[in-house]
C-alpha positions, 0 to 999 in steps of 0.5 A: 025796228024802224027804217032809220035803225034798219038802215044803220044796222045794215050799214054797220053790218057791212063793217063786220067782215073779217079783218086781216088777222094780226098777232097781239103785241109781245109780252113784257120781259118781266111777266109770263103771258098766256096767249090764247084764242076765244070764240063764240057768238054775240047779240047786238042792239044798236040804238040811234041817237038824235043828230045835232047836224042833219047835213048829208054825210054828217056823222050819226051816233048810236048806242051799242048794247051787246051780250057775248056767249062762248069763251068770252061771256058777258056784256058791253055798252058803248057808243059809235059814230058813223058816216056814209058817203053819197057813193054806195058802199062807202062809209066809216065808223069808230066806236068804243065799248066797255066790256064786262065779262069772264074770259078764261075763268077770270072776270073784269072789264076792258075797253074795245076800240073799233075802226071800220071803213068801206071803200065802195064795198071793200071793207076793213075792220080793226078791233083792239083792246085799248092798252091798260084798260083791263081791270080785275082779274083781266088786268094786263089783257091785250088783244084783237077781235075779229067779227063775222056775220053769217046768216044774220048770226054774229060770231067773234074770234078774240086773239089775246094775251093775258098775264099768268095768274099769280 
């Protein structure tokens, strides 16, 4: 792993602290929804991309490649924009990733939207399913994912709502 990728990986890992838990949105009146929680681990590979603007503070772009294990089993591909400030511990990122997986015995795809920031070391992270992006047997999925890193291992907890199967 090169110095630039190591720097980006350490920056991004700073965002993966537990964000405040939120309850997914309420089900619609005409659908029976199943509320559940999935958990497990994931491996992530971040690939820095060429920057058009190398000015200090300009956003850098990375490709995301994940493999999920546990209650959510599958993979994802995505893109991230991130920027650091000159102040140590201050940075921000946004990302979108397309997840192809099996959840609760149902397969399909959905998009996760990330928003993370660090304010002089105090981090916040929000990861949600983009509304109406779920396909296949996961159609109608909504939810929020939390991520923790312990001893270099990535863990997820995914609180979700899923329409009952018909």
